[in-house]
N, C-alpha and C positions, 0 to 999 in steps of 0.2 A: 582440444578444448582449452581455451585460455582461462587462467585462474588469477584471482586477485586476493591477496592476503588482507584480511580485515581483522583488526583487533576488537575483542569483545569482552565485556564484563557482564556476567549473568548474576544479577541480584534477585532472581526469581527462585521459586521452589521447583522449577520445571526444567526440561531439557533445553539445550541450546537449539536455536532455529536449525532445522535440517530439511534436506530434500527427502521426500517420501519415496520417490522412485528414481531410477537412473536417468530418466529423461525429463525429470521435473525442472522447470525454470525457477520456480518459487519455493522458498523455505517457509514452513509453517511457523507462526508466532502464537504463543500461548497466553491466555488471560492470567495474569499474575494477581489474582484476588484471593483473599482468605476465605470468603464465603460467597455463595452465588449471588448474582445480581439480576434483577428483572429490568428488561427494556420494554416499556409499554409501546403500543403502536404510535408512531409519530415522534417518539422520544429519541434524543441523541445523548449518548454517554461516551465519556472518555475512559477507556479501559487500559490500565498499565500492563506492560509486558515484563518489566524488570530487566530489560536488555538495553545496553549502552554500547555503541560501536564507534570505531574510528576507521574511516576509509581513506585511501589515497585521493589526492586532488584529481579530478577528472572522472570520478565515479559518484553515483548516487544510489541510494536504496529506495526502490519504489515499493510502497505499501499498497497491496491490492486486496480486493474482497475475495473470500472463499466462495466459489460458485455454488457449492452444495448448500451453504448457509443462506445464500441469497435466494436460490430456487426454492428450497424447502420451507424457509421461514421468513423471507423478505428482509433479512438482516444483512446490511451491506455497509460500505464506507460512506459516510456523509459527504466527504470531499472527493468522491470518485476514486482518484489515485492520490495517495499521499507521497510526498517527496521528502526524504531525509538527505540533507546536503552533507557534503564531505566535512564541513567545518562544524557540524552540530555534535555536541557531546552530551546532551541530556538523554533522559530515558525515552525510549520509543514507546509511545502510547497510541492506541488505535481509536479513531473517532467512528463509533458505530451508530447506525440509525436503523430503527425498526420500521420498514415500509409495509410490513404485513398488517393483518387485522387481529392478531392475537399477541398477548404478552409473550416475550421470549426470555427464558431463564438461561443465563450464562453460568456455566459450571466453572469452578476453579480449575485451571489447567486446560481448559477447552481451547482447541485451535480456532482462532478468531480472524486471522488474516494471513496473507502471504507476503513475503519480502523477496523482491527480485533485485539483484545487483546489476546496474547498467553503467556502461561507459557513456560519456557525453562529450560533446564539443562545444566550445564557446562561439557565439555569433559575434560578428563585427559588422556594424551597420555601415552601409554606403548610401548616403543621401543622394537621391536622383530626382529628376523632374518627371520622368515617365518610366513605366515598367515595360518589359518586352511583351509582345503580342503572343497570345495562345489561342487555340481553337475555342476553349471554354470562355476566355475573357473574364467578364464580370459575372457570369452565370452563377447564381448562388444555390440555395437550398432547393433540391429537387430538380435542378437544371438538367442533369444527365439522365433523367427518367426515373 
């Protein structure tokens, strides 16, 4: 298993992000709030984690929803998957949305998202007049059945 050294500052009252099991890809992030907060149905809130990181160039931190929070309460990430770029040095905060039909109470220190560290490559555009032919071609949504 390849590893990447990431520098971290923890200005929260909670543990460092950590893998919950040996096979986990994501590390849990905690709500760094002093008192509970309610997210009403349809409401979006920015929740701080108190975590700041520095990654090597060529890596990103993906912020993902916690599946249990989404399934049980309809609380997920408003932006789908968040990206923390290697040159960002600010606090990691989580954009949560309540898609459920009941208020959701976020507890201080609650696990609210997961962070997955990913290696990426940079694209280089090659401007062409035509693209290569494929079986699918321009077939779009629902094209494959």
